[in-house]
C-alpha positions as CSV (number, residue, x, y, z in Angstrom):
1,M,98.6,109.2,84.7
2,P,98.9,106.0,82.6
3,I,97.9,102.5,84.3
4,I,100.9,101.0,82.5
5,L,103.3,103.4,83.9
6,K,102.1,102.6,87.3
7,Y,102.6,99.2,86.5
8,L,106.1,99.4,85.5
9,I,107.2,101.7,88.2
10,T,105.6,99.5,90.7
11,S,106.8,96.3,89.8
12,G,110.2,97.7,88.9
13,L,110.7,98.7,92.5
14,I,109.8,95.1,93.6
15,V,112.1,93.6,91.1
16,L,114.8,96.1,92.2
17,I,114.5,95.1,96.0
18,S,114.4,91.3,95.3
19,E,117.8,91.8,93.2
20,V,119.4,93.8,95.9
21,A,118.4,91.0,98.5
22,K,119.9,88.5,96.3
23,R,123.3,90.4,96.7
24,T,122.9,91.8,100.1
25,D,120.4,90.6,102.9
26,K,120.7,93.6,104.9
27,I,120.6,96.3,102.4
28,G,117.8,94.1,100.5
29,A,115.9,94.0,104.0
30,I,116.2,97.7,104.6
31,L,114.7,98.4,101.2
32,A,111.8,96.0,101.6
33,A,111.2,97.5,105.1
34,L,110.3,101.1,103.5
35,P,106.8,101.5,103.0
36,M,107.6,102.1,99.2
37,V,104.2,100.5,98.1
38,T,102.1,102.5,100.6
39,V,103.9,105.8,99.6
40,L,103.4,104.6,96.1
41,A,99.7,104.0,96.7
42,M,99.2,107.3,98.2
43,T,101.1,109.4,95.5
44,W,99.0,107.8,92.7
45,M,96.0,108.8,94.9
46,F,97.3,112.4,95.0
47,F,97.9,112.4,91.2
48,E,94.5,110.9,90.3
49,I,91.9,112.0,93.0
50,K,91.2,115.6,92.9
51,G,89.6,117.7,95.7
52,E,88.7,117.1,99.3
53,E,88.2,113.5,98.4
54,Q,92.1,113.3,98.0
55,T,93.0,114.5,101.2
56,E,90.4,112.3,103.1
57,K,91.6,108.9,100.8
58,I,95.1,109.6,101.6
59,A,95.0,110.2,105.0
60,N,92.5,107.2,105.3
61,H,95.0,105.0,103.8
62,A,98.0,106.2,105.8
63,W,95.7,105.7,108.8
64,Y,94.5,102.1,108.0
65,T,97.9,101.0,107.2
66,F,99.7,101.9,110.4
67,W,97.0,99.8,112.2
68,Y,97.4,96.7,109.7
69,V,101.1,97.1,109.9
70,I,101.2,96.0,113.5
71,P,99.6,92.5,113.2
72,T,102.0,91.8,110.0
73,M,105.1,92.1,112.4
74,P,105.4,88.4,114.0
75,M,105.2,87.1,110.6
76,F,108.8,88.3,110.2
77,L,110.0,86.5,113.4
78,L,107.7,83.2,112.6
79,I,109.2,83.0,108.7
80,P,112.8,82.8,109.7
81,W,112.2,80.6,113.0
82,L,110.0,78.2,110.9
83,L,112.4,77.9,108.1
84,R,115.4,77.3,110.2
85,K,113.3,74.5,112.0
86,G,113.7,73.1,108.7
87,W,109.9,73.8,107.6
88,H,109.0,73.5,103.7
89,Y,108.9,77.5,102.1
90,G,105.5,76.8,101.0
91,W,104.2,75.6,104.4
92,V,105.9,78.3,106.2
93,M,104.4,81.0,104.0
94,L,100.6,79.4,104.3
95,T,101.5,79.3,108.1
96,A,102.5,82.6,108.0
97,C,99.6,84.0,106.4
98,V,96.9,82.3,108.3
99,M,98.5,83.8,111.4
100,T,98.7,87.4,110.0
101,A,94.8,86.7,109.0
102,V,94.0,85.5,112.4
103,L,96.1,88.6,114.0
104,F,94.2,91.4,111.4
105,V,91.1,90.1,112.6
106,L,92.1,89.8,116.2
107,T,93.3,93.7,115.8
108,A,90.3,94.7,114.2
109,W,88.4,93.2,117.0
110,I,90.4,94.8,119.8
111,M,90.6,98.3,118.3
112,K,86.9,98.0,117.8
113,R,86.5,98.1,121.6
114,F,88.6,101.4,121.2
115,G,86.2,102.9,118.7
116,V,88.5,102.3,115.7
117,E,86.6,100.7,112.8
118,L,89.2,98.8,110.9
119,I,87.0,96.4,109.1
């Protein structure tokens, strides 16, 4: 698949979601919550990787995505809370990204104790 087509489809979905979100918060949030980026990434892998490596790569991608979604969830509670407290958007996003990075490392550390290597 030509890379330009992948860019157009992927970026088109992001633009579509942001345009819908400008008109209706709830539907925009539902669309954004769908794992479209992950599904697209796995779809691109399906078409571009062949053989046993294809199955393993897609399975690993889904497995790791599951574990890395967990530490991102608090961000979606922190952002509206900080914004409603009057924080500037830039500081809110920086704080959310730092918190999420810390939670990624913490999640990897905890899961390593259970035999799951994430990093």
